[in-house]
All heavy atoms as an XYZ file, in Angstrom:
706
protein
N       5.750    -20.215    -13.867
C       4.596    -19.927    -13.027
C       4.420    -18.415    -12.936
O       5.354    -17.683    -12.678
C       4.837    -20.533    -11.648
C       3.698    -20.292    -10.705
S       3.947    -21.238     -9.201
C       3.879    -19.927     -8.026
N       3.218    -17.957    -13.182
C       2.930    -16.531    -13.073
C       2.753    -16.157    -11.615
O       2.155    -16.890    -10.850
C       1.640    -16.181    -13.825
C       1.785    -16.353    -15.312
O       2.882    -16.281    -15.828
N       0.686    -16.581    -15.986
N       3.282    -14.987    -11.249
C       3.027    -14.502     -9.896
C       1.882    -13.518     -9.968
O       1.705    -12.823    -10.948
C       4.279    -13.819     -9.312
O       4.635    -12.737    -10.162
C       5.427    -14.799     -9.198
N       1.114    -13.478     -8.913
C      -0.068    -12.634     -8.887
C      -0.154    -11.970     -7.531
O      -0.147    -12.643     -6.513
C      -1.313    -13.490     -9.126
C      -2.641    -12.778     -9.222
C      -2.676    -11.879    -10.452
C      -3.763    -13.786     -9.310
N      -0.213    -10.656     -7.511
C      -0.338     -9.950     -6.240
C      -1.757    -10.098     -5.714
O      -2.683    -10.394     -6.467
C      -0.001     -8.471     -6.413
O      -1.027     -7.829     -7.141
N      -1.908     -9.879     -4.433
C      -3.241     -9.963     -3.834
C      -4.177     -8.967     -4.510
O      -5.317     -9.277     -4.796
C      -3.165     -9.695     -2.329
C      -4.529     -9.758     -1.658
C      -4.494     -9.624     -0.137
N      -3.735     -8.502      0.336
C      -2.526     -8.582      0.902
N      -1.945     -9.745      1.048
N      -1.898     -7.512      1.313
N      -3.677     -7.761     -4.791
C      -4.518     -6.734     -5.411
C      -5.041     -7.151     -6.766
O      -6.222     -7.013     -7.065
N      -4.167     -7.709     -7.626
C      -4.636     -8.103     -8.954
C      -5.518     -9.342     -8.886
O      -6.440     -9.500     -9.671
C      -3.479     -8.293     -9.922
O      -2.468     -9.069     -9.379
N      -5.273    -10.223     -7.901
C      -6.158    -11.379     -7.742
C      -7.559    -10.909     -7.383
O      -8.544    -11.347     -7.964
C      -5.625    -12.321     -6.668
C      -6.582    -13.437     -6.359
C      -6.628    -14.553     -7.162
C      -7.450    -13.355     -5.286
C      -7.519    -15.574     -6.905
C      -8.337    -14.369     -5.015
C      -8.376    -15.479     -5.826
N      -7.655    -10.008     -6.415
C      -8.963     -9.515     -5.995
C      -9.656     -8.759     -7.122
O     -10.860     -8.867     -7.302
C      -8.821     -8.621     -4.758
C      -8.405     -9.358     -3.485
C      -8.132     -8.372     -2.366
C      -9.437    -10.365     -3.076
N      -8.885     -8.011     -7.897
C      -9.476     -7.293     -9.024
C     -10.026     -8.292    -10.037
O     -11.132     -8.145    -10.538
C      -8.425     -6.390     -9.667
C      -8.963     -5.535    -10.772
C      -7.894     -4.589    -11.278
C      -8.437     -3.746    -12.404
N      -7.402     -2.857    -12.943
N      -9.237     -9.337    -10.310
C      -9.677    -10.373    -11.240
C     -10.921    -11.068    -10.718
O     -11.830    -11.382    -11.459
C      -8.556    -11.411    -11.444
O      -7.402    -10.733    -11.956
C      -8.979    -12.492    -12.418
N     -10.968    -11.313     -9.431
C     -12.097    -12.021     -8.839
C     -13.332    -11.133     -8.690
O     -14.384    -11.594     -8.312
C     -11.697    -12.569     -7.470
N     -13.184     -9.851     -8.969
C     -14.325     -8.959     -8.882
C     -14.687     -8.578     -7.464
O     -15.817     -8.202     -7.186
N     -13.741     -8.693     -6.537
C     -14.001     -8.368     -5.147
C     -13.418     -6.992     -4.855
O     -12.233     -6.782     -4.993
C     -13.358     -9.421     -4.211
C     -13.612     -9.070     -2.765
C     -13.921    -10.793     -4.532
N     -14.250     -6.067     -4.440
C     -13.783     -4.721     -4.137
C     -13.512     -4.623     -2.649
O     -14.404     -4.476     -1.840
C     -14.828     -3.696     -4.552
N     -12.247     -4.742     -2.272
C     -11.926     -4.724     -0.849
C     -11.035     -3.570     -0.445
O     -10.752     -3.397      0.733
C     -11.214     -6.020     -0.439
O      -9.977     -6.075     -1.134
C     -12.052     -7.232     -0.732
N     -10.564     -2.830     -1.394
C      -9.672     -1.732     -1.052
C      -8.257     -2.193     -0.799
O      -7.450     -1.462     -0.240
N      -7.939     -3.399     -1.201
C      -6.589     -3.920     -0.968
C      -5.535     -3.126     -1.735
O      -4.376     -3.093     -1.335
C      -6.516     -5.392     -1.365
N      -5.925     -2.485     -2.807
C      -4.960     -1.717     -3.587
C      -4.415     -0.534     -2.797
O      -3.321     -0.052     -3.068
C      -5.602     -1.231     -4.877
N      -5.160     -0.075     -1.818
C      -4.711      1.069     -1.018
C      -3.661      0.681      0.008
O      -3.007      1.543      0.580
C      -5.901      1.701     -0.316
N      -3.488     -0.597      0.226
C      -2.532     -1.048      1.227
C      -1.278     -1.526      0.527
O      -1.328     -2.414     -0.301
C      -3.137     -2.175      2.092
C      -4.340     -1.614      2.826
C      -2.105     -2.752      3.036
C      -5.100     -2.631      3.598
N      -0.148     -0.918      0.854
C       1.097     -1.281      0.188
C       2.110     -1.847      1.172
O       3.298     -1.841      0.923
C       1.703     -0.047     -0.508
O       1.920      0.962      0.479
C       0.794      0.455     -1.607
N       1.637     -2.329      2.316
C       2.525     -2.875      3.334
C       2.681     -4.375      3.147
O       2.155     -4.954      2.210
C       1.940     -2.565      4.713
N       3.404     -5.005      4.061
C       3.585     -6.449      4.005
C       2.238     -7.137      4.219
O       1.321     -6.545      4.773
C       4.573     -6.886      5.081
O       3.969     -6.774      6.355
N       2.111     -8.421      3.819
C       0.836     -9.123      4.009
C       0.370     -9.151      5.458
O      -0.823     -9.023      5.729
C       1.131    -10.531      3.497
C       2.221    -10.353      2.503
C       3.054     -9.211      3.047
N       1.284     -9.295      6.410
C       0.868     -9.334      7.810
C       0.287     -7.995      8.244
O      -0.736     -7.937      8.927
C       2.055     -9.700      8.695
N       0.914     -6.906      7.841
C       0.407     -5.579      8.172
C      -0.898     -5.329      7.436
O      -1.852     -4.794      7.998
C       1.453     -4.496      7.826
C       0.869     -3.106      8.015
C       2.693     -4.680      8.686
N      -0.977     -5.742      6.178
C      -2.193     -5.552      5.392
C      -3.372     -6.266      6.038
O      -4.470     -5.729      6.113
C      -1.984     -6.061      3.967
N      -3.143     -7.473      6.538
C      -4.222     -8.228      7.180
C      -4.720     -7.524      8.433
O      -5.905     -7.531      8.725
C      -3.743     -9.636      7.523
N      -3.810     -6.912      9.159
C      -4.196     -6.225     10.388
C      -4.964     -4.941     10.104
O      -5.794     -4.517     10.900
C      -2.953     -5.916     11.219
N      -4.696     -4.293      8.964
C      -5.317     -3.016      8.653
C      -6.655     -3.134      7.935
O      -7.453     -2.215      7.969
C      -4.365     -2.174      7.791
C      -3.054     -1.748      8.447
C      -2.185     -1.014      7.446
C      -3.310     -0.885      9.667
N      -6.902     -4.245      7.263
C      -8.123     -4.374      6.482
C      -9.309     -4.658      7.405
O      -9.209     -5.471      8.313
C      -7.992     -5.500      5.464
C      -7.040     -5.157      4.352
C      -6.900     -6.313      3.368
O      -7.215     -7.441      3.685
N      -6.434     -6.013      2.187
N     -10.428     -3.999      7.133
C     -11.618     -4.276      7.939
C     -12.172     -5.658      7.596
O     -11.866     -6.216      6.549
C     -12.592     -3.175      7.515
C     -12.168     -2.818      6.137
C     -10.667     -3.002      6.111
N     -12.984     -6.193      8.495
C     -13.604     -7.482      8.231
C     -14.609     -7.371      7.106
O     -15.071     -6.291      6.758
N     -14.934     -8.504      6.522
C     -15.917     -8.530      5.448
C     -17.299     -8.227      6.023
O     -17.650     -8.694      7.099
C     -15.910     -9.893      4.774
N     -18.059     -7.431      5.317
C     -19.415     -7.097      5.723
C     -20.399     -7.699      4.741
O     -20.235     -7.554      3.529
C     -19.603     -5.578      5.767
C     -18.715     -4.809      6.729
C     -18.919     -3.319      6.573
C     -18.999     -5.236      8.159
N     -21.415     -8.359      5.248
C     -22.434     -8.926      4.369
C     -23.248     -7.783      3.771
O     -23.594     -6.815      4.438
C     -23.346     -9.865      5.144
C     -24.318    -10.586      4.247
C     -25.122    -11.635      4.989
O     -24.854    -11.885      6.172
O     -26.034    -12.200      4.375
N     -23.538     -7.893      2.498
C     -24.279     -6.856      1.794
C     -25.155     -7.492      0.726
O     -25.009     -8.671      0.418
C     -23.313     -5.822      1.167
O     -24.063     -4.758      0.612
C     -22.458     -6.454      0.081
N     -26.067     -6.728      0.173
C     -26.861     -7.222     -0.948
C     -26.057     -7.030     -2.227
O     -25.278     -6.079     -2.329
C     -28.199     -6.468     -1.060
O     -27.919     -5.076     -1.167
C     -29.071     -6.708      0.152
N     -26.220     -7.900     -3.204
C     -25.474     -7.763     -4.457
C     -25.787     -6.438     -5.141
O     -26.917     -5.964     -5.130
C     -25.970     -8.941     -5.306
C     -26.526     -9.916     -4.322
C     -27.054     -9.101     -3.191
N     -24.762     -5.842     -5.737
C     -24.939     -4.553     -6.410
C     -25.342     -4.719     -7.870
O     -25.595     -3.735     -8.555
C     -23.642     -3.740     -6.323
O     -22.599     -4.450     -6.971
N     -25.409     -5.941     -8.345
C     -25.792     -6.177     -9.732
C     -25.956     -7.666     -9.976
O     -25.826     -8.479     -9.059
N     -26.220     -8.018    -11.228
C     -26.411     -9.440    -11.549
C     -25.084    -10.194    -11.515
O     -24.012     -9.583    -11.499
C     -26.976     -9.397    -12.975
C     -26.435     -8.129    -13.537
C     -26.375     -7.158    -12.395
N     -25.186    -11.518    -11.480
C     -23.983    -12.343    -11.549
C     -23.267    -12.085    -12.873
O     -23.913    -11.827    -13.891
C     -24.352    -13.828    -11.469
C     -24.807    -14.337    -10.118
C     -25.285    -15.781    -10.246
C     -23.689    -14.240     -9.107
N     -21.946    -12.183    -12.881
C     -21.224    -12.007    -14.139
C     -21.558    -13.143    -15.101
O     -22.018    -14.218    -14.676
C     -19.754    -12.042    -13.726
C     -19.729    -12.705    -12.399
C     -21.055    -12.455    -11.760
N     -21.304    -12.914    -16.382
C     -21.575    -13.928    -17.399
C     -20.816    -15.208    -17.085
O     -21.315    -16.307    -17.310
C     -21.176    -13.400    -18.784
C     -21.274    -14.423    -19.867
N     -22.487    -14.920    -20.299
C     -20.332    -15.056    -20.589
C     -22.273    -15.815    -21.243
N     -20.967    -15.908    -21.440
N     -19.610    -15.066    -16.577
C     -18.765    -16.211    -16.280
C     -18.302    -16.115    -14.823
O     -17.323    -15.442    -14.527
C     -17.556    -16.199    -17.216
C     -16.957    -17.539    -17.457
C     -15.950    -17.454    -18.580
O     -14.861    -16.913    -18.346
O     -16.258    -17.918    -19.682
N     -19.017    -16.751    -13.900
C     -18.644    -16.655    -12.488
C     -17.225    -17.163    -12.226
O     -16.700    -17.980    -12.976
C     -19.653    -17.553    -11.782
C     -20.801    -17.655    -12.722
C     -20.212    -17.564    -14.098
N     -16.630    -16.689    -11.156
C     -15.294    -17.093    -10.738
C     -15.440    -17.850     -9.426
O     -16.143    -17.416     -8.523
C     -14.396    -15.857    -10.552
C     -14.234    -15.143    -11.892
C     -13.046    -16.240     -9.976
C     -13.620    -13.779    -11.786
N     -14.759    -18.994     -9.333
C     -14.827    -19.827     -8.147
C     -13.423    -19.953     -7.570
O     -12.474    -20.199     -8.304
C     -15.377    -21.232     -8.481
C     -15.369    -22.134     -7.265
C     -16.774    -21.131     -9.074
N     -13.289    -19.772     -6.258
C     -12.011    -19.942     -5.575
C     -12.113    -21.150     -4.656
O     -13.043    -21.250     -3.864
C     -11.656    -18.694     -4.782
N     -11.167    -22.072     -4.779
C     -11.140    -23.279     -3.964
C      -9.881    -23.237     -3.110
O      -8.778    -23.125     -3.643
C     -11.125    -24.548     -4.842
C     -12.374    -24.595     -5.714
C     -10.997    -25.796     -3.980
C     -12.334    -25.670     -6.778
N     -10.046    -23.325     -1.806
C      -8.895    -23.358     -0.916
C      -8.390    -24.795     -0.892
O      -9.059    -25.691     -0.389
C      -9.265    -22.858      0.491
C      -9.717    -21.407      0.400
C      -8.086    -23.030      1.446
C     -10.296    -20.851      1.670
N      -7.212    -25.008     -1.445
C      -6.640    -26.358     -1.530
C      -5.916    -26.740     -0.246
O      -6.001    -27.883      0.196
C      -5.660    -26.445     -2.694
C      -6.313    -26.246     -4.024
C      -5.916    -27.353     -4.940
N      -6.557    -27.157     -6.226
C      -7.289    -28.072     -6.795
N      -7.484    -29.218     -6.201
N      -7.826    -27.846     -7.958
N      -5.174    -25.785      0.330
C      -4.418    -26.058      1.539
C      -4.351    -24.764      2.346
O      -3.593    -23.855      2.011
C      -3.015    -26.555      1.192
C      -2.240    -27.007      2.411
O      -2.322    -26.404      3.473
N      -1.466    -28.069      2.240
N      -5.153    -24.673      3.384
C      -5.236    -23.449      4.169
C      -3.915    -23.139      4.867
O      -3.523    -21.979      4.960
C      -6.361    -23.554      5.194
N      -3.222    -24.164      5.346
C      -1.951    -23.931      6.044
C      -0.900    -23.314      5.135
O      -0.099    -22.489      5.566
C      -1.417    -25.238      6.636
C      -2.302    -25.776      7.758
O      -2.975    -24.955      8.420
O      -2.320    -26.998      7.951
N      -0.902    -23.709      3.867
C       0.064    -23.166      2.897
C      -0.463    -21.910      2.207
O       0.273    -21.255      1.477
C       0.411    -24.220      1.842
C       1.121    -25.466      2.346
C       1.307    -26.465      1.203
C       2.461    -25.109      2.968
N      -1.753    -21.594      2.402
C      -2.343    -20.441      1.724
C      -2.558    -20.710      0.246
O      -2.551    -19.804     -0.572
N      -2.790    -21.963     -0.111
C      -2.917    -22.363     -1.512
C      -4.378    -22.282     -1.947
O      -5.256    -22.879     -1.314
C      -2.397    -23.791     -1.659
C      -2.100    -24.203     -3.061
C      -1.434    -25.568     -3.081
O      -2.179    -26.565     -3.074
O      -0.206    -25.618     -3.066
N      -4.612    -21.542     -3.016
C      -5.976    -21.321     -3.505
C      -5.995    -21.495     -5.020
O      -5.111    -21.028     -5.719
C      -6.470    -19.920     -3.075
C      -7.932    -19.723     -3.424
C      -5.614    -18.826     -3.646
C      -8.548    -18.526     -2.716
N      -6.995    -22.209     -5.518
C      -7.156    -22.414     -6.955
C      -8.337    -21.589     -7.433
O      -9.396    -21.591     -6.819
C      -7.380    -23.905     -7.282
O      -6.212    -24.623     -6.879
C      -7.622    -24.125     -8.767
N      -8.133    -20.871     -8.530
C      -9.165    -20.014     -9.104
C      -9.634    -20.640    -10.413
O      -8.826    -20.939    -11.295
C      -8.631    -18.588     -9.354
C      -9.703    -17.723     -9.994
C      -8.147    -17.977     -8.057
N     -10.958    -20.839    -10.513
C     -11.578    -21.375    -11.721
C     -12.365    -20.256    -12.380
O     -13.215    -19.634    -11.751
C     -12.513    -22.531    -11.378
C     -11.928    -23.649    -10.512
C     -13.024    -24.560    -10.012
C     -10.887    -24.411    -11.268
N     -12.077    -20.006    -13.650
C     -12.778    -18.975    -14.407
C     -12.903    -19.457    -15.842
O     -11.889    -19.631    -16.531
C     -11.991    -17.663    -14.355
O     -12.593    -16.696    -15.188
N     -14.145    -19.676    -16.267
C     -14.340    -20.220    -17.611
C     -13.692    -21.584    -17.707
O     -13.962    -22.470    -16.910
N     -12.763    -21.747    -18.650
C     -12.054    -23.013    -18.800
C     -10.652    -22.942    -18.211
O      -9.843    -23.830    -18.433
C     -11.962    -23.402    -20.296
O     -11.266    -22.358    -20.986
C     -13.345    -23.603    -20.895
N     -10.371    -21.895    -17.445
C      -9.041    -21.695    -16.870
C      -9.023    -22.090    -15.403
O      -9.956    -21.784    -14.654
C      -8.626    -20.211    -16.993
O      -8.691    -19.834    -18.360
C      -7.221    -19.995    -16.489
N      -7.957    -22.768    -14.999
C      -7.745    -23.145    -13.609
C      -6.295    -22.829    -13.258
O      -5.380    -23.348    -13.881
C      -8.003    -24.633    -13.419
C      -7.705    -25.122    -12.014
C      -7.974    -26.605    -11.833
O      -8.789    -27.179    -12.584
O      -7.352    -27.190    -10.946
N      -6.095    -21.936    -12.286
C      -4.743    -21.583    -11.854
C      -4.692    -21.595    -10.337
O      -5.649    -21.220     -9.670
C      -4.333    -20.209    -12.377
C      -4.199    -20.187    -13.890
C      -3.545    -18.936    -14.369
C      -3.402    -19.024    -15.889
N      -2.634    -17.944    -16.424
N      -3.536    -22.003     -9.801
C      -3.356    -22.080     -8.358
C      -2.347    -21.021     -7.918
O      -1.320    -20.833     -8.563
C      -2.889    -23.490     -7.945
O      -3.881    -24.424     -8.368
C      -2.722    -23.602     -6.440
N      -2.668    -20.341     -6.816
C      -1.838    -19.265     -6.283
C      -1.609    -19.516     -4.795
O      -2.287    -20.331     -4.181
C      -2.542    -17.906     -6.449
C      -2.932    -17.618     -7.867
C      -4.217    -17.895     -8.319
C      -2.017    -17.089     -8.766
C      -4.576    -17.641     -9.629
C      -2.376    -16.834    -10.077
C      -3.656    -17.112    -10.507
O      -4.010    -16.864    -11.801
N      -0.674    -18.779     -4.224
C      -0.429    -18.815     -2.788
C      -0.678    -17.431     -2.230
O      -0.067    -16.456     -2.672
C       1.017    -19.246     -2.491
O       1.243    -20.531     -3.056
C       1.265    -19.312     -1.001
N      -1.613    -17.328     -1.269
C      -1.919    -16.059     -0.613
C      -2.553    -16.370      0.741
O      -3.766    -16.542      0.852
C      -2.860    -15.223     -1.479
C      -3.035    -13.812     -0.954
O      -2.934    -13.616      0.273
O      -3.283    -12.916     -1.762
N      -1.713    -16.460      1.763
C      -2.193    -16.842      3.094
C      -3.194    -15.841      3.657
O      -4.141    -16.226      4.341
C      -1.014    -17.006      4.053
C      -0.180    -18.230      3.750
C       0.940    -18.391      4.765
C       1.737    -19.641      4.464
N       2.800    -19.863      5.451
N      -3.001    -14.560      3.378
C      -3.903    -13.535      3.908
C      -5.292    -13.676      3.283
O      -6.303    -13.627      3.981
C      -3.323    -12.123      3.669
C      -4.310    -11.051      4.087
C      -2.007    -11.956      4.416
N      -5.348    -13.867      1.981
C      -6.639    -14.033      1.314
C      -7.338    -15.296      1.797
O      -8.542    -15.277      2.067
C      -6.457    -14.062     -0.205
C      -7.732    -14.265     -1.008
C      -8.736    -13.151     -0.733
C      -7.419    -14.347     -2.493
N      -6.608    -16.394      1.925
C      -7.203    -17.642      2.406
C      -7.789    -17.440      3.802
O      -8.907    -17.857      4.081
C      -6.169    -18.790      2.394
C      -6.673    -19.993      3.177
C      -5.847    -19.192      0.962
N      -7.066    -16.753      4.664
C      -7.550    -16.494      6.021
C      -8.848    -15.683      5.988
O      -9.799    -15.980      6.707
C      -6.479    -15.753      6.819
C      -6.837    -15.523      8.258
C      -5.678    -14.866      9.003
C      -6.052    -14.601     10.442
N      -4.957    -13.991     11.186
N      -8.906    -14.666      5.126
C     -10.108    -13.831      5.035
C     -11.289    -14.630      4.479
O     -12.418    -14.485      4.939
C      -9.839    -12.604      4.173
C      -8.856    -11.648      4.863
C      -8.714    -10.353      4.144
N      -9.966     -9.622      4.268
C     -10.451     -8.814      3.347
N      -9.785     -8.609      2.235
N     -11.585     -8.173      3.526
N     -11.045    -15.481      3.472
C     -12.124    -16.292      2.906
C     -12.659    -17.280      3.939
O     -13.880    -17.476      4.048
C     -11.640    -17.026      1.655
C     -11.410    -16.161      0.420
C     -10.749    -16.981     -0.682
C     -12.714    -15.554     -0.065
N     -11.761    -17.907      4.689
C     -12.210    -18.847      5.718
C     -13.000    -18.130      6.805
O     -14.011    -18.645      7.290
C     -11.007    -19.581      6.319
C     -10.342    -20.603      5.401
C      -9.062    -21.130      6.027
C     -11.289    -21.731      5.048
N     -12.569    -16.937      7.171
C     -13.290    -16.156      8.184
C     -14.676    -15.784      7.669
O     -15.673    -15.906      8.383
C     -12.496    -14.908      8.530
C     -13.122    -14.082      9.631
C     -12.244    -12.890      9.969
C     -12.896    -12.024     11.040
N     -12.074    -10.856     11.369
N     -14.759    -15.360      6.403
C     -16.051    -14.987      5.823
C     -16.968    -16.200      5.721
O     -18.164    -16.105      6.003
C     -15.855    -14.352      4.453
N     -16.417    -17.346      5.334
C     -17.266    -18.535      5.204
C     -17.744    -19.020      6.563
O     -18.852    -19.550      6.673
C     -16.530    -19.646      4.466
O     -15.491    -20.174      5.254
N     -16.949    -18.828      7.610
C     -17.372    -19.236      8.951
C     -18.570    -18.422      9.408
O     -19.427    -18.923     10.137
C     -16.216    -19.077      9.938
N     -18.671    -17.173      8.961
C     -19.810    -16.326      9.328
C     -21.104    -16.860      8.735
O     -22.182    -16.594      9.253
C     -19.571    -14.891      8.864
C     -18.452    -14.212      9.613
C     -18.147    -12.829      9.075
O     -18.769    -12.355      8.134
N     -17.177    -12.177      9.665
N     -21.023    -17.623      7.648
C     -22.219    -18.194      7.027
C     -22.824    -19.309      7.863
O     -23.951    -19.716      7.623
C     -21.889    -18.748      5.637
C     -21.549    -17.664      4.658
O     -21.936    -16.515      4.837
N     -20.816    -18.008      3.621
N     -22.075    -19.804      8.831
C     -22.538    -20.959      9.597
C     -22.826    -20.636     11.060
O     -22.960    -21.537     11.863
C     -21.494    -22.083      9.502
C     -21.236    -22.498      8.095
N     -22.137    -23.210      7.357
C     -20.194    -22.247      7.266
C     -21.652    -23.406      6.142
N     -20.481    -22.833      6.063
N     -22.927    -19.355     11.385
C     -23.260    -18.980     12.754
C     -24.737    -19.239     13.002
O     -25.578    -18.976     12.138
C     -22.950    -17.491     12.984
C     -21.468    -17.209     13.050
C     -21.225    -15.756     13.379
C     -19.730    -15.511     13.476
N     -19.441    -14.099     13.717
N     -25.093    -19.739     14.176
C     -26.506    -19.976     14.486
C     -27.319    -18.687     14.437
O     -26.871    -17.649     14.911
C     -26.480    -20.539     15.909
C     -25.055    -20.862     16.216
C     -24.201    -20.083     15.258
N     -28.496    -18.757     13.839
C     -29.358    -17.582     13.725
C     -30.604    -17.707     14.591
O     -31.356    -16.753     14.705
C     -29.806    -17.360     12.271
O     -30.567    -18.502     11.860
C     -28.607    -17.159     11.345
N     -30.835    -18.893     15.128
C     -32.057    -19.126     15.889
C     -33.214    -19.514     15.000
O     -34.320    -19.743     15.458
N     -32.988    -19.576     13.684
C     -34.048    -19.921     12.737
C     -33.769    -21.281     12.086
O     -34.359    -21.608     11.066
C     -34.170    -18.853     11.671
C     -34.651    -17.523     12.216
C     -34.861    -16.489     11.128
N     -35.540    -16.973      9.962
C     -36.871    -16.997      9.775
N     -37.670    -16.558     10.735
N     -37.395    -17.429      8.639
N     -32.878    -22.077     12.658
C     -32.572    -23.383     12.084
C     -33.828    -24.255     12.069
O     -34.589    -24.264     13.033
C     -31.460    -24.090     12.884
C     -30.093    -23.461     12.698
C     -29.907    -22.162     13.458
O     -30.678    -21.891     14.399
O     -29.002    -21.397     13.108
N     -34.050    -24.949     10.991
C     -35.197    -25.814     10.874
C     -36.480    -25.097     10.506
O     -37.529    -25.713     10.372
N     -36.443    -23.774     10.317
C     -37.629    -23.012      9.933
C     -37.695    -22.969      8.411
O     -36.753    -22.577      7.759
C     -37.582    -21.574     10.493
C     -38.775    -20.778     10.023
C     -37.514    -21.612     12.001
N     -38.811    -23.383      7.863
C     -38.950    -23.403      6.410
C     -39.538    -22.124      5.900
O     -40.245    -21.426      6.517
C     -39.803    -24.578      5.969
């Protein structure tokens, strides 16, 4: 089984979070990283999009799909950040039901 650091996973996934600047333990890294900010895309979608599936949030298990490759990793901090970011997508805006 290949091991993958959070920094190289994020680099592979094309997410620029500044995680490479943090060299502390995962718990300290999670406390120091700012929350995700919604932004407009800086360019077009990549030729081959990357999909991350959280298989088990309690274990921090995440599967990455890229092209014809599927690999599963463990990263509790990344899973926590992804779940937090996805929860922001479901906050009420007051425009529900508006077409």
